[in-house]
C-alpha positions in Angstrom: -116.6 42.2 3.2 -116.8 41.1 6.9 -119.0 44.3 7.3 -121.3 42.5 4.4 -121.1 39.1 5.6 -121.7 39.8 9.2 -123.0 43.1 9.7 -121.3 46.9 10.7 -120.7 45.9 14.3 -118.4 43.2 12.9 -116.8 45.2 10.4 -115.9 47.8 12.9 -114.0 45.7 15.5 -112.2 43.9 12.2 -110.8 47.3 11.3 -109.5 48.5 14.7 -106.9 45.0 14.1 -103.6 46.7 12.5 -101.8 45.2 9.5 -98.9 46.5 7.8 -98.6 46.3 4.1 -95.7 43.4 5.0 -98.3 41.4 6.7 -100.5 41.9 3.6 -98.0 41.5 1.2 -96.8 38.2 3.0 -100.4 37.0 3.2 -101.1 37.1 0.0 -98.1 35.3 -1.4 -98.4 32.4 0.7 -101.9 32.3 -0.6 -100.8 32.5 -3.8 -98.3 29.6 -3.0 -101.0 27.3 -1.1 -103.2 27.9 -4.4 -100.5 27.0 -6.5 -99.5 23.7 -4.2 -103.1 22.5 -4.5 -103.5 22.7 -8.4 -100.1 20.8 -8.8 -101.4 17.8 -6.0 -104.7 17.7 -8.4 -102.7 17.6 -11.2 -100.5 14.4 -9.9 -104.0 12.8 -8.6 -106.4 13.7 -11.8 -106.8 10.4 -14.4 -106.5 13.1 -17.2 -105.6 16.5 -17.5 -105.4 19.8 -20.4 -103.8 23.2 -20.0 -104.1 26.1 -22.1 -102.2 29.3 -22.1 -102.8 32.9 -23.5 -100.6 35.7 -23.3 -101.5 39.2 -24.8 -100.5 43.0 -24.9 -103.0 45.9 -24.8 -103.2 49.2 -26.3 -101.3 50.5 -23.4 -98.8 47.4 -23.7 -99.5 46.2 -20.5 -98.7 42.0 -20.7 -101.6 40.2 -19.6 -101.6 35.9 -19.4 -104.9 33.9 -19.0 -104.4 29.7 -17.7 -106.7 27.6 -17.9 -106.3 24.0 -16.2 -109.2 21.4 -16.8 -108.8 18.1 -15.2 -111.4 14.8 -14.3 -111.3 13.4 -11.1 -113.9 10.9 -9.9 -115.0 11.4 -13.2 -115.8 14.6 -12.7 -114.4 17.4 -14.6 -113.2 20.2 -12.4 -111.4 23.9 -13.9 -109.5 26.5 -12.9 -109.1 29.6 -14.4 -106.1 32.2 -13.0 -105.1 35.6 -14.6 -102.1 37.5 -14.5 -100.9 40.7 -15.3 -96.8 40.8 -16.2 
């Protein structure tokens, strides 16, 4: 992604940085937790909100969950969508 945005030279420099699977997994978990905390904070500050949840199972017996949250903040509708494989 960095190569697309910044060019091949920058992309090559980024590839030189060693990242272990633990580091990547930890960062993904931290980002996920941060997004959840931001959503909770916005919900608490919003004037009104609505939540929709849909669970489904596909033909391979894989469960998925789709979560939509809409809220009014400063007279503007904000919408957040999440998709999770269970």
